[in-house]
N, C-alpha and C positions, 0 to 999 in steps of 0.2 A: 830566744834564738841566739846561738853562739856564732860569733863572727871571728874568724881567724884571718890574720894578715898573711898574704903571700907576696912574693916579689912583684907580681903583676897587679895586685889589688891593694889599694890603700883605703881602709874603711873610715878614716876620720875626715871630717869636712876641712879641718886645718891641714896645712901642708906638713910634710915630714920634718921640715927644719924650723917649725914654729917653736919659740922658746917656752919651756915649761919649768915649773919650780919643783924641786925635789931636795933630797938631803944626801950628805956624804955616806950615810948608812946604807942607802940603796945603791948609789953609784960605785963607791969605793969598797964598801964592806959586803956588797952583794946580798943585802937583806931583802926580804920579800916586800912587795907592794901590797899593803892591806887596806889602805885608804886612798881614795881618789876624790878630788873635788874639781868641779868645773864652775869657777867663781861667777857670782852674779853680775857684778859691775862691768868687768872687762872680759869675761869668758875665758880667763886664764886657767890652765890646767895645773893641778898640784898632785904630786904623788908622794905618799908617806908610808912609813912602816906601821904606824899606829902607836909608836912609843910615846909615852908621856913626856919624857925628858929629851927635848930637842932644843938646841940653842941656835941663835942667829948665825953663829960660826959654822953650823952644819949645813946651812942653805947653799944650794947650787942651782944654777940655771943651765939646762941642757936642751937638746932638741927632742921633740916628741918621738922621733924615730929611735932615739937611744933608749927611751923607756919601753917601746915596743920590743926592741931587741932584748932588753933585760927580762921582760915578761910579756910574751905575746897574748896572754889571756886578757890583758887590758883592752884589747880590741873589742871585747864584749861590751865595753863602755863607750864605744865611739859615738853612740847616739845619746849619751848622757846630756841632758839639757843644761844650759847655763843656769846657775843657782841651785844645782843638785850636787849630791855627793853619793859615793858608794863605798861600802866597806865589806870586808869578809874576815872570817876567823883565821884562815890559813890559805896558802896556795892550793888550789883545787876545790876549795869551798865556794859555794855560790855567792855572787855579789848581792848585797842588799842595797837597794837604791832608796833615796829619800830626798825630798826638797828641803832646802835650808830655810 
């Protein structure tokens, strides 16, 4: 089931302004989100490009809403349980979900 966010409908259980982890490659360089994790211990969201070479200096904390604005297709993962991750080969490819 594909869920798309609209201005009137927010698909995530978390609020729009919840802090999430991502990288400068996504926020500043506008690279695609290809990996998403919903961490096990604290249920924090992480959004990554899938690149192997990411340093601590690339880390950013932004609002979940900013990630949705960057790529509305992540709304398809709004029901991703804590302790799970999803990945895809490219934007437009289907998400593959798995438990950590």
